[in-house]
DOVOFI-786795 format. One record per residue (C-alpha): residue number from 1; x, y, z negated. Coordinates in Angstrom, 1 decimal. Example, Ala and Ser with C-alpha at 12.3 -4.5 7.8 and 13.67 -1.06 7.14 Angstrom:
<pts>
> 1, 12.3, -4.5, -7.8
> 2, 13.7, -1.1, -7.1
</pts>
This chain:
<pts>
> 1, 0.3, -98.6, -117.8
> 2, 0.3, -94.5, -117.2
> 3, 2.5, -94.1, -113.9
> 4, 5.1, -91.9, -115.2
> 5, 5.9, -94.9, -118.0
> 6, 6.2, -97.6, -115.2
> 7, 7.6, -95.6, -112.2
> 8, 8.9, -97.3, -108.9
> 9, 12.4, -96.1, -107.8
> 10, 14.3, -96.6, -104.5
> 11, 17.7, -98.6, -105.4
> 12, 19.6, -95.9, -103.6
> 13, 18.9, -92.9, -106.1
> 14, 20.3, -95.0, -108.8
> 15, 23.9, -92.9, -109.3
> 16, 27.2, -95.2, -109.0
> 17, 29.4, -92.1, -109.9
> 18, 28.7, -89.1, -111.7
> 19, 29.1, -85.4, -110.0
> 20, 32.3, -84.1, -108.6
> 21, 32.2, -81.8, -111.5
> 22, 30.2, -82.1, -114.6
> 23, 27.9, -79.4, -113.8
> 24, 27.3, -79.4, -110.4
> 25, 24.8, -82.2, -111.2
> 26, 21.3, -80.9, -109.9
> 27, 18.7, -79.7, -112.7
> 28, 15.3, -80.1, -112.3
> 29, 13.5, -77.3, -114.6
> 30, 9.8, -78.3, -116.0
> 31, 7.6, -75.8, -117.2
> 32, 5.1, -76.9, -119.6
> 33, 3.2, -73.4, -119.7
> 34, 2.6, -73.0, -115.8
> 35, 3.4, -76.8, -115.1
> 36, 5.4, -75.4, -112.5
> 37, 9.0, -77.3, -111.3
> 38, 12.1, -75.3, -109.7
> 39, 15.0, -77.0, -108.3
> 40, 18.2, -75.5, -109.9
> 41, 22.4, -76.5, -110.6
> 42, 23.2, -77.7, -113.9
> 43, 25.5, -74.7, -114.1
> 44, 22.7, -72.3, -113.9
> 45, 21.6, -73.3, -117.5
> 46, 23.1, -69.9, -118.7
> 47, 20.0, -68.6, -116.4
> 48, 17.5, -70.5, -118.0
> 49, 18.2, -69.9, -121.9
> 50, 18.1, -66.8, -123.9
> 51, 20.2, -65.1, -126.6
> 52, 19.1, -66.5, -129.8
> 53, 18.6, -70.1, -128.7
> 54, 20.5, -72.5, -130.0
> 55, 21.8, -75.9, -128.3
> 56, 21.9, -79.5, -130.6
> 57, 24.4, -81.9, -129.1
> 58, 25.0, -84.8, -130.2
> 59, 28.7, -85.6, -131.1
> 60, 28.8, -89.2, -131.1
> 61, 31.8, -90.9, -129.0
> 62, 31.1, -94.0, -127.1
> 63, 33.6, -97.2, -128.0
> 64, 35.4, -98.8, -125.3
> 65, 33.2, -101.7, -126.4
> 66, 32.9, -104.3, -124.0
> 67, 35.1, -107.2, -123.9
> 68, 35.8, -109.9, -121.6
> 69, 38.4, -113.1, -121.8
> 70, 37.9, -116.9, -121.9
> 71, 37.5, -119.4, -124.3
> 72, 40.9, -121.1, -125.7
> 73, 39.0, -124.9, -125.7
> 74, 37.9, -124.9, -122.2
> 75, 39.1, -121.9, -120.3
> 76, 35.6, -120.7, -119.1
> 77, 34.6, -117.0, -118.8
> 78, 33.1, -115.0, -121.7
> 79, 32.3, -111.5, -122.5
> 80, 31.0, -109.6, -125.4
> 81, 29.9, -106.4, -126.5
> 82, 30.4, -104.7, -129.6
> 83, 27.4, -103.5, -131.7
> 84, 29.2, -102.7, -135.2
> 85, 30.9, -104.1, -138.0
> 86, 29.6, -106.2, -140.4
> 87, 31.3, -106.8, -144.0
> 88, 34.5, -107.5, -142.0
> 89, 33.1, -109.4, -139.0
> 90, 32.3, -107.8, -135.9
> 91, 29.0, -108.4, -134.5
> 92, 28.8, -109.0, -130.9
> 93, 26.1, -109.9, -128.3
> 94, 28.0, -112.6, -126.3
> 95, 27.7, -114.5, -123.1
> 96, 29.1, -117.7, -121.9
> 97, 28.8, -121.2, -120.7
> 98, 28.0, -123.5, -123.1
> 99, 27.2, -123.6, -126.6
> 100, 29.8, -121.9, -128.5
> 101, 30.6, -123.9, -132.2
> 102, 32.0, -121.7, -135.6
> 103, 35.6, -121.7, -135.5
> 104, 35.8, -121.4, -131.7
> 105, 38.7, -118.9, -130.7
> 106, 38.1, -116.4, -127.4
> 107, 41.0, -114.9, -125.8
> 108, 40.6, -111.3, -125.0
> 109, 41.9, -110.2, -121.7
> 110, 44.5, -108.8, -121.5
> 111, 45.7, -110.2, -125.0
> 112, 47.4, -110.6, -127.7
> 113, 43.3, -110.1, -129.5
> 114, 41.6, -113.2, -130.1
> 115, 38.2, -113.4, -131.7
> 116, 37.4, -116.5, -133.7
> 117, 33.3, -117.1, -134.1
> 118, 32.3, -117.2, -137.5
> 119, 28.9, -117.0, -137.2
> 120, 25.7, -115.5, -135.9
> 121, 23.1, -113.2, -137.1
> 122, 19.1, -114.2, -137.3
> 123, 18.9, -112.6, -134.0
> 124, 21.4, -114.7, -132.4
> 125, 23.8, -112.0, -132.2
> 126, 27.9, -113.4, -132.7
> 127, 30.1, -112.6, -135.9
> 128, 33.3, -112.7, -135.2
> 129, 36.8, -112.4, -137.1
> 130, 39.4, -110.3, -134.9
> 131, 43.0, -111.7, -134.7
> 132, 44.9, -109.4, -135.3
> 133, 42.8, -107.3, -137.6
> 134, 42.1, -104.0, -137.1
> 135, 39.5, -100.7, -137.0
> 136, 37.2, -101.8, -134.4
> 137, 38.3, -97.9, -132.8
> 138, 41.6, -99.3, -132.5
> 139, 41.3, -102.3, -130.9
> 140, 38.4, -101.9, -128.8
> 141, 40.6, -98.5, -127.4
> 142, 43.6, -100.8, -126.4
> 143, 41.3, -104.1, -125.7
> 144, 37.9, -103.0, -124.4
> 145, 36.6, -101.2, -121.3
> 146, 33.9, -98.8, -120.9
> 147, 30.2, -100.1, -121.6
> 148, 28.7, -99.4, -118.6
> 149, 25.3, -100.0, -118.0
> 150, 24.8, -103.0, -115.8
> 151, 22.7, -100.6, -112.9
> 152, 26.5, -99.1, -112.1
> 153, 28.4, -101.5, -110.4
> 154, 27.1, -104.2, -112.1
> 155, 29.0, -102.6, -115.1
> 156, 32.4, -102.9, -113.6
> 157, 34.5, -99.5, -115.2
> 158, 37.1, -97.5, -113.4
> 159, 39.6, -95.6, -114.9
> 160, 38.1, -92.3, -114.6
> 161, 35.0, -94.0, -116.7
> 162, 37.1, -93.5, -119.8
> 163, 36.5, -89.4, -119.9
> 164, 33.6, -89.1, -117.2
> 165, 31.3, -91.8, -119.9
> 166, 32.1, -89.4, -122.4
> 167, 30.8, -86.3, -123.6
> 168, 33.4, -83.3, -123.9
> 169, 32.6, -82.6, -127.6
> 170, 32.5, -86.0, -128.3
> 171, 33.9, -86.7, -131.8
> 172, 32.4, -89.4, -134.1
> 173, 33.0, -93.1, -133.0
> 174, 30.3, -95.4, -132.9
> 175, 27.9, -95.6, -129.8
> 176, 27.8, -98.5, -127.0
> 177, 26.1, -96.1, -124.4
> 178, 26.9, -92.5, -123.8
> 179, 24.5, -89.7, -124.5
> 180, 23.7, -89.0, -121.1
> 181, 22.3, -85.3, -120.9
> 182, 25.7, -84.3, -122.7
> 183, 27.7, -85.3, -120.0
> 184, 27.0, -82.3, -117.6
> 185, 28.6, -79.9, -120.1
> 186, 32.0, -78.8, -119.4
> 187, 33.9, -76.8, -122.3
> 188, 33.5, -73.8, -119.8
> 189, 29.7, -73.8, -119.7
> 190, 29.6, -74.2, -123.3
> 191, 32.0, -71.2, -123.7
> 192, 29.8, -69.1, -121.4
> 193, 26.7, -70.1, -123.3
> 194, 28.4, -69.0, -126.8
> 195, 29.6, -65.6, -125.2
> 196, 25.7, -64.8, -123.9
> 197, 24.5, -65.9, -127.9
> 198, 23.8, -69.0, -127.4
> 199, 25.6, -70.8, -129.6
> 200, 25.7, -75.1, -130.5
> 201, 25.0, -77.1, -133.4
> 202, 26.1, -80.2, -133.6
> 203, 24.1, -83.7, -135.1
> 204, 25.3, -87.4, -134.6
> 205, 23.3, -90.3, -133.6
> 206, 24.9, -93.5, -132.8
> 207, 23.3, -95.1, -129.2
> 208, 22.3, -98.7, -129.9
> 209, 21.6, -101.5, -127.7
> 210, 18.4, -100.9, -128.5
> 211, 17.8, -97.5, -127.2
> 212, 17.6, -99.5, -123.3
> 213, 15.5, -102.3, -124.1
> 214, 12.4, -102.3, -122.2
> 215, 9.2, -102.1, -123.8
> 216, 7.3, -105.6, -122.6
> 217, 4.5, -105.2, -124.9
> 218, 1.1, -104.0, -123.1
> 219, 0.5, -101.8, -125.4
> 220, 3.9, -99.4, -126.0
> 221, 2.5, -98.7, -129.6
> 222, 2.9, -102.9, -130.5
> 223, 6.8, -102.4, -129.1
> 224, 9.2, -103.2, -132.1
> 225, 11.3, -99.7, -132.1
> 226, 15.2, -100.1, -132.6
> 227, 16.7, -98.2, -135.7
> 228, 19.9, -96.0, -135.2
> 229, 22.2, -94.3, -137.3
> 230, 22.0, -90.4, -137.3
> 231, 23.4, -87.7, -139.6
> 232, 22.2, -83.6, -139.7
> 233, 24.9, -81.9, -141.8
> 234, 23.8, -79.1, -144.2
> 235, 25.5, -76.8, -141.2
> 236, 23.3, -78.1, -138.5
> 237, 20.2, -77.5, -140.6
> 238, 20.7, -74.3, -141.3
> 239, 21.7, -73.5, -137.6
> 240, 18.4, -75.1, -136.5
> 241, 16.4, -73.3, -139.4
> 242, 18.2, -69.8, -138.7
> 243, 17.4, -70.3, -134.9
> 244, 13.5, -70.9, -136.1
> 245, 13.7, -67.8, -138.2
> 246, 14.9, -65.2, -135.6
> 247, 12.1, -66.8, -133.3
> 248, 14.7, -68.7, -130.9
> 249, 14.4, -72.0, -129.1
> 250, 15.6, -75.1, -130.5
> 251, 17.2, -76.7, -127.5
> 252, 18.0, -80.7, -127.9
> 253, 20.4, -82.1, -125.3
> 254, 19.0, -85.2, -124.8
> 255, 16.8, -87.4, -126.5
> 256, 19.1, -88.6, -128.9
> 257, 19.3, -85.2, -130.3
> 258, 15.6, -84.7, -130.2
> 259, 15.5, -88.2, -132.5
> 260, 17.6, -87.0, -134.8
> 261, 16.1, -83.4, -135.2
> 262, 12.6, -84.7, -135.2
> 263, 13.9, -87.4, -138.1
> 264, 15.3, -84.5, -140.4
> 265, 12.3, -82.2, -139.6
> 266, 10.3, -81.3, -142.5
> 267, 6.1, -82.3, -141.9
> 268, 4.3, -78.9, -142.0
> 269, 1.8, -78.2, -144.8
> 270, -1.8, -79.0, -144.7
> 271, -3.6, -75.8, -143.0
> 272, -6.1, -74.1, -145.6
> 273, -5.1, -73.3, -149.2
> 274, -3.2, -70.7, -150.9
> 275, 0.5, -70.6, -149.6
> 276, -0.1, -72.6, -146.8
> 277, 0.8, -69.4, -144.1
> 278, 3.9, -69.3, -145.9
> 279, 4.8, -73.1, -145.7
> 280, 4.1, -73.3, -141.8
> 281, 6.3, -70.1, -141.4
> 282, 9.1, -71.3, -143.5
> 283, 9.2, -75.1, -142.3
> 284, 12.3, -76.3, -140.6
> 285, 14.6, -79.3, -141.0
> 286, 17.0, -80.6, -143.6
> 287, 19.9, -82.3, -143.9
> 288, 19.7, -86.3, -143.3
> 289, 22.2, -88.9, -143.2
> 290, 21.2, -92.7, -142.9
> 291, 19.2, -94.9, -140.1
> 292, 16.1, -93.9, -138.4
> 293, 13.1, -95.5, -136.9
> 294, 11.3, -92.8, -135.9
> 295, 9.2, -94.0, -132.6
> 296, 8.1, -91.0, -130.3
> 297, 5.4, -91.3, -127.8
> 298, 2.4, -89.5, -126.6
> 299, 1.2, -87.8, -128.6
> 300, 3.4, -86.9, -130.9
> 301, 3.4, -82.7, -132.8
> 302, 7.0, -81.7, -132.2
> 303, 8.3, -79.9, -135.3
> 304, 11.8, -78.9, -134.7
> 305, 12.6, -79.2, -130.8
> 306, 11.3, -76.7, -128.4
> 307, 13.4, -77.6, -125.0
> 308, 15.0, -80.4, -123.9
> 309, 17.8, -81.5, -121.6
> 310, 17.4, -84.5, -120.4
> 311, 18.5, -87.3, -117.7
> 312, 16.2, -89.4, -115.3
> 313, 15.3, -92.7, -117.4
> 314, 14.7, -96.1, -116.6
> 315, 11.0, -97.4, -116.7
> 316, 9.1, -98.8, -119.7
> 317, 11.9, -97.2, -121.9
> 318, 11.3, -95.6, -125.4
> 319, 13.8, -93.1, -123.9
> 320, 10.9, -92.1, -121.2
> 321, 8.3, -92.3, -123.8
> 322, 10.1, -89.8, -125.6
> 323, 10.1, -87.2, -122.5
> 324, 6.6, -88.0, -121.5
> 325, 5.4, -86.9, -125.4
> 326, 7.4, -83.5, -125.2
> 327, 6.8, -83.1, -121.4
> 328, 2.9, -84.3, -121.2
> 329, 2.3, -87.9, -119.3
> 330, 1.1, -86.6, -116.2
> 331, 3.3, -83.4, -115.3
> 332, 6.2, -86.0, -116.3
> 333, 4.6, -88.5, -113.8
> 334, 4.4, -85.2, -111.2
> 335, 8.4, -84.6, -111.8
> 336, 9.4, -88.2, -111.1
> 337, 7.7, -87.9, -107.9
> 338, 9.4, -84.6, -107.1
> 339, 12.6, -85.9, -108.2
> 340, 12.4, -88.8, -106.0
> 341, 10.9, -86.8, -103.0
> 342, 13.9, -84.6, -103.4
> 343, 16.6, -87.7, -103.9
> 344, 17.7, -86.6, -107.4
> 345, 19.9, -88.9, -108.7
> 346, 18.8, -91.0, -111.7
> 347, 20.2, -92.6, -114.8
> 348, 23.0, -92.4, -116.7
> 349, 25.0, -91.0, -114.0
> 350, 22.4, -89.2, -112.5
> 351, 21.1, -85.4, -112.7
> 352, 19.3, -84.0, -115.3
> 353, 15.8, -82.3, -116.5
> 354, 15.5, -79.1, -118.4
> 355, 12.2, -79.3, -119.9
> 356, 10.8, -76.0, -121.6
</pts>
């Protein structure tokens, strides 16, 4: 594996809490044209973009998808992570001691929500029926916990996480993990950017469990990429295409926004032949709604994204491969070494990079 993909990180650099203020996180600016790095603070972002640029935000909303409770038959501890609703049942990733049989009931703490095991998927996820029935968002909001990754306080959430593990622009519920690059934005910072001529467009990608699955294959190309549901509305596509037309930069906020934009990107026409110059000039993105299985890894020809805001990601993950494809493997390796040397805070609640 290349060093950028399989780097070592001291445990004390894994952030356990967010910065006191969202925009007080540190920001490592990575310049691809010169190969240089610059140390800034996230609230400096208006100094690093230009009028005419466009921010693209992922407005997914994180569900309180983690459930804890006990098996009613034995009293044994049980824990589950809601993934999605399938034909009226809830698909969950669950763990408990012993083998649970169909028909067994699990009490969620605090009650009165109960879940009845009705079957299993091909990959051994549990299919459960909620009692009382109801919409997942409503029931999870009442009975669920914030689904923090295990490297943050071993997944134990606190009251403040309900707000801080959510972007200020979250709108559409469906994620089991936060689009973490967006956690650094405040409403005031977005307003400042808008006032200086850097508007924001919104796309949606619901972050799934597969996002954080480690790449175990010796060759990353052999990794089975996960699919995630995403949407680019006509208004968002128009905003991106207008930005391209005026010569601005499309700044993807997070790997999820980047994956969504590249999914919706129109492939460029083959070079040469009559009309090819015009095709290159007007290429852009189109509205899209559905699952994306796009796997971005080096080398990859980005068609929509011109700059990327991102956190520092876990080794051996597809998120890190995407950033390596955009920044370049060697430059990303150098950026990680510099971030460790200066003790940046890593992962979901950590600091950020701006790759331009």
